[in-house]
N, C-alpha and C positions, 0 to 999 in steps of 0.2 A: 504493500500500500504506500509506503514511504517513497519507493522508487517511482510509482505511478504519479503521485502528487508532484514529485520533482520534475518528471517528464512534462506533465501538463503545464507546470510553471514555466519551464524553458520554452515550450511551444508558444507561450503568450508573451515572451520577452520582446521588448521593443528595439533594443540596441540603439537607443537614441544618444545624442551627444549634448552635454550641458556645459556651457562655459561658466565656470564657477568663479565669480569675482572674489578675490581674497581682499582686495582694497581698490580704491579709486586713486590712490596716491602713486606717483612714479618718482624715481630717483634720477630721471633724465628729463630733458626738455628739448626733444628733437624738433627740428625745423618744421617738419610736415605734420607734427602731432600736437605740440603745445604742452606736453607734460601732463601733470596730474589733472584729473577731472575735478570740477568744483565739488566740494565736500557735501553740499546740500543736494547734489544731483546723484553722485555716486559716492556714498560714504567711504571714509578711509578705514573704517573698522567694520567687521561683520557684526550685525546687530541682532541676528536671529539665533535661537538655540539650535544646536546641532541635531537634537532629537527631532526637530521639525523638518530638517532636511532629510533625515533618515526616513521619516514617515512619508514624506512626499515621494521619495524614490523607492518606496517599498515594493510597488508593482513593477518597477523597472530596475531591479537590482543588478542587472548586467550593463547598465548605462555606462558610457564613457564620460569621464570627468576631465575637463580641460581647465586647469588652473590658469587664471587670467587676471588682468588688471587694467589700469595702473601697472605696477610691477608686482606680480604675484609673490615674489620672494621677499617682499617687505612684510609679509605676514606668514612666516614659515610655521608658526604655531598652529594656525588653522589648517595648513596643508598636512602637517603631521597628524592632527586629530582626525581629519577625513580619511587618511590612509590607514591609520591605526584602527579606526572603527570599521574598516572594510566597506565604506560607502562607495558604491559603484563597482563596475567590473574591470575597468582598465583606466589608466591615468595618463594624461597628456599635460604638458605645460608649455605655455608661450612666455618666454622671458627675454629680457634684454641681455641676459648673460653676465651681468656685473656682480651678482650676489650668489653665485652657485655654492660658494663655501658655507653659506648660512644653513644649508640643508644637508643633513648627514648622508653619507654614501648609501646606506640601506634604503633610503627613500628614493634616491635616484635609480637604484636597481629595480624599483617597483614601477617606474615610468615606462609606458609603452612607447611614447614618442616625446622627444624634447625638441622644441623649436627655438633656436637662438636667433635673435634679430641682428642681422649684419647685412650691409648693403652692397657687398662686393669688395673691391679693392680698398686698401687703407685710406687713400685720399678721399674717396667717395663716402665711405662710412663715417669717417671723422668729420667731414664737412657737414653732414646732415645730423649726426648723432652727438658729436662733441669730441674734442681732442682726447686721444688715447682710448676711445671706446673700441675701435677695431682690435687693438692689441689685447685688451682685456677679454673680449669675446673669444678671440683665438685661444688665449690662455685657458679660458673656461672649457672650450671644446676639447682641448688637449687633456685637461683635468678629468673630464668625463670619460674619455677614452682610456686614460690611465687607470681609472677606477674599474674599468671592465664593463662599461655600459654597452649592452648588446641590443638595445632598442633602436628605434629609427631616430637618428640625429639629423635634423633638418635646418639648413641655413634659410632663414626667412627674410627676403629682401623687400625693401620698398624702392620702387623704380621711379626716379624723378629726372629732371632735365639734364643733370650732370652724369646720369647713368649711361654707360656703354654696355648694352645687354650682353654682347658677346664677351667683351673683356671681363666684365664683372662676374658673370656666371662661370666662365672657364677658370677664372682666378680661384673662386671658391672650390671648384672641382679639384684644382691642382693642389690644394692644401691636403687632400686625402683625409680630411677630418669628418666630412659630412656624407651621410648616405644619400641625401636628396637636397636639391636646391629648389626653392619656390620663390616667386616674386608676385607682388601686387603693384599695380600702377597707382601712382599718387593722383587719383582723379576724383576723389569724393568732395573734399572741401577746398582743395588747393586753388589759390589764385596766383601762384608763383610762376606759372608757365608764361614765358615771353612769346613763344610761338609753338604751340603744340603741333600744328600741322607740319611745320618745317622739321621739327625734331622727329616726328613720326616718319616722314618720308626720307630724311637724310641720315637718321641715326637708328631709330628703333626697328623699322621694317628691314633695312639691309642687315642689321645686327641679328635679327631673328633668322633670316635666311642663312646667314653664316653660321649661327649657332646650330641650326638644324643640320646643316651639312657636316659640321664637326661631329655632332651626335651620331649621325648615320655612319660616318667614316670610322668612328671609334667602335661601333657595333661590329663593323666589318673586321676589325682587328680583335674582336672578342671582348671588348670592354663596353659594358652598358652603364652609362652614367644616369643617375636618378634626377632627371629634370622634370619636375612635377607637372608643369603645364603640358609638356609633350606627352608623357604617358597618360596623364589624366584625361586628355581630350582624345588621344588615339585609341584608348581602350574602348571607347564607345563605338568606334568604327570596326576595330579588330574583333570585338565580341558581339557586334550587332546589338548594342545596348543604347538606351537613351540616358542622357545625363540627368541626374536629379535636377529639379528646378526650384531654387538655384543650386548650382553644383556643391556649394558648402552646406546645403540642406537647411539653411536658416529659415525658421518659420514653419518648416514641415517636419523635420526630424532632429533639428538642432536648435537649442534655445539657450538663453543666458540668464543666470540668476545673480542679481545685484546683491551687494552686502546687506541691504535692508530686506531681502527676501522677495523683492519684486522679480517677476519673470518677464523677460522681453524677447521678442522674436529674433533679434540679431544683436550681437554684442556691441555694435556701435549705435544701435537705435535706442540710446539711453534716455532721450527726452522728447520723443515724438509719440503722438497719440496712438498711431496704428501699431507701434511697437509694443505697447504695454498689454500683457495678456492676463495678468492676475498676480497672485502671490503663491508661495509654497504652501500656504495654509488654505487657500481658496481653490487651487487647481489640482489636477492630477495629470500625469504624463499622457494617459489615454485621451484626455480632453484637449490636450495641446496639439497632438499630432495633426499635421496638415492645416494648421490654424491660419497661416498667412501664405498666400500663393502668388506667383507671378502670372500675369495675364497678357493682354494685348499691349503693344504690338509684338512682343517677344514670341508668344505662342504660335503666331502665324508666320514666323520667320523661317527661312529655309535651313538655317544652321541651328535652330533651337534645340534639336536633339543632341547636338554636340556641346553647346555652351550653356544650356539650361537657363538662359537669361542673364548669365554672368554674376550679377550682384543684386540681392534683394533691396538693400538700402538705396543703391543708386536708382533702381527701378521705381521705388516708391517715392523718393524725394525729388529726383531730377534737379539736384542742386545747381547744375549748370544750364538748365533749360533743356528743351527737347533737342535743340541744335547741338548742344554740347553732349547730350546723351548719345546722339547719333555718331559723334566723333569717337567716343569710347567704343561704340559698336563696330565702327570701321576697323579699329585695331583688333578687336576680337575676331571679326570676319577674316581679316588677313591671316591671323595665326591659324585659325581653323582651316583655311584654304591651303596654306602651304603644307600643313600636316596631312590633309586628305590627299594632296598631290603626291606626297611621299609614301602613301600607304602601299602601293604596289612594290616599291623598293623594300619596304619593311617586310612584306610577305616573302620577297625573294631571300632576304637574310634569314627569315624563319625557316625557309625551305633548305637553306644551306647549313642549318644548325648553329648559326652564329649567336642566336638568342632563342630562349624558349618562350613560347607564347605566354605561359603563366607569369613570366618575369615582367611582362608588359601590362599585367593587370594591377595597376597601382593608382590610387590606394585601394586596398581590398575592403577596408572599412573607413568610415569618416574619421580622419585624424586631425581635423580642424584646418587643413589647407583649403584654400578657396578654389583650387584647381585652375580656374580661368582668371588670368590676371586682370 
């Protein structure tokens, strides 16, 4: 009977992802971010009792927990308590990497995925994040490797006007510290672009073509590099699947819990009406599932099955107006196009045994990467 109950419970598991804010405070003040959240919007301390979180997740006890902030390592006590209590089924953390020594090795060993924020080369990272940040993040990555961390170590880039996508991604690959590299375009709130169109045509698009050629050539040599937007989009073509909409699953299978217990559809939707879904006391995971969805014009687009609408927040808010929204779509369409054009070559490499098909199914479960930049 116990085994039957256990089986029934597992069949009803949701495998959802929860971004668990440990604090709204940050120890950096990055150019494109602005540092800490206002304390009255995202509190700097967790204000709910841990038992309430346990009760909320009771029907979803295999959920993935992504520690988030602010800078989540500013509240290591909370991280320890969540892990020690066995809340959730697997653990992820997105951190700027400056405070990894604050959390004991045994907790790092329990992490399924660690995302370290680093924008590529030293000069680019330090320009946007602050002097010496690059060096400290690299030191942290080496520290985690020395500990014997066997999970997925991801370099999480923010791509802005000074980024050279080919040079910065290949630089991170050359360190041999990271399992995967992922990037997001700085296109939500930013007004720093002097000429987005020129940068896209003269820098980003040629850089993507060059990066894709490098990636394919390396596979030919027997080396598969973990470039998340490439594998994340290509797997929809190779396995004849549809991308979740949005690909990060925000509002459908992924939600954020603020330090005051409020539940929001997306971790950056901290102060918008559509983002607020309830609290850990008033909601249940089952009622949250599929709560906020992407609609037109995305659902009628020819590449929707590959990009899933890209970003829920951008879709809902249109911070840059419809015209600017379409500029971001153009970059997505370009990336999807060059990857689909490369699909026959990828199948050829699969046929030669240069790479195994299953190696291109990444991510296998939601690990908090947005997939589509």
